[in-house]
C-alpha positions in Angstrom: 103.0 -146.8 85.5 102.1 -146.5 89.2 104.1 -143.3 89.4 102.0 -141.7 86.7 98.8 -142.9 88.3 99.9 -141.4 91.7 100.8 -138.1 90.1 97.5 -138.1 88.2 95.4 -138.8 91.3 97.4 -136.1 93.2 96.6 -133.6 90.3 92.9 -134.5 90.6 92.9 -133.9 94.3 94.6 -130.6 93.8 91.9 -129.6 91.3 89.2 -130.6 93.6 90.8 -128.5 96.4 90.7 -125.5 94.2 94.2 -125.3 92.7 93.9 -123.8 89.3 90.1 -123.6 89.8 89.8 -120.3 88.0 91.6 -121.8 84.9 89.3 -124.8 84.9 86.2 -122.5 85.3 87.3 -120.2 82.4 87.9 -123.3 80.3 84.4 -124.5 81.0 83.1 -121.1 79.8 85.2 -121.4 76.7 83.5 -124.7 75.9 80.1 -123.1 76.3 81.0 -120.2 74.0 82.4 -122.6 71.4 79.4 -124.8 71.3 77.2 -121.7 71.2 79.0 -120.4 68.2 78.8 -123.7 66.5 75.0 -123.8 67.2 74.6 -120.2 65.9 76.5 -121.2 62.8 74.2 -124.1 62.2 71.2 -122.0 62.9 72.3 -119.4 60.4 73.0 -122.0 57.8 69.5 -123.5 58.2 67.9 -120.0 58.2 69.8 -119.0 55.1 68.7 -122.2 53.2 65.0 -122.1 54.3 64.2 -118.4 54.2 64.1 -116.7 50.8 66.0 -113.5 51.0 67.7 -111.3 48.4 70.9 -112.7 47.0 73.3 -110.4 48.9 71.6 -111.0 52.3 71.5 -114.7 51.6 75.3 -114.8 51.1 75.9 -112.6 54.2 73.8 -115.0 56.4 75.6 -118.1 55.0 79.0 -116.5 55.4 78.3 -115.3 58.9 77.2 -118.8 59.8 80.2 -120.4 58.3 82.6 -118.0 60.1 80.7 -118.6 63.4 80.9 -122.4 63.0 84.6 -122.3 62.2 85.5 -120.0 65.1 83.4 -122.2 67.4 85.2 -125.3 66.2 88.6 -123.7 66.8 87.6 -122.5 70.2 86.4 -126.0 71.1 89.8 -127.4 70.0 91.6 -124.8 72.1 89.4 -125.7 75.1 90.1 -129.4 74.6 93.8 -128.9 74.5 93.7 -126.7 77.6 91.6 -129.2 79.5 94.1 -131.9 78.6 96.9 -129.7 79.8 95.2 -128.8 83.1 94.3 -132.4 84.0 97.8 -133.8 83.1 99.8 -134.7 86.1 103.0 -132.8 87.0 106.1 -134.3 85.4 108.2 -136.8 87.4 111.3 -135.5 89.1 114.5 -136.4 87.1 116.7 -139.0 88.7 119.7 -137.6 90.5 123.2 -139.1 90.7 123.8 -137.8 94.2 121.3 -138.2 96.9 120.6 -135.4 99.3 
């Protein structure tokens, strides 16, 4: 367990020094876009239910909201998985039979 903790703390130090900083920054932007799309989807759903519009426009607004919310949810899942991958410590070296 202490080996995992050491590798994890080393990975956190590497991230704070700027290793893979562009990937972490891009992933943060992906989170913002995902939650923006989810918010837009909820806003369109509320707008479609409160504002009385013609039938076709009503369904277009509701469908656009649903698509936006689903895409935002999928992007949030993608960002969560990438964040877990980026913060995961490097794998431990395999044991060797012969020492160097």
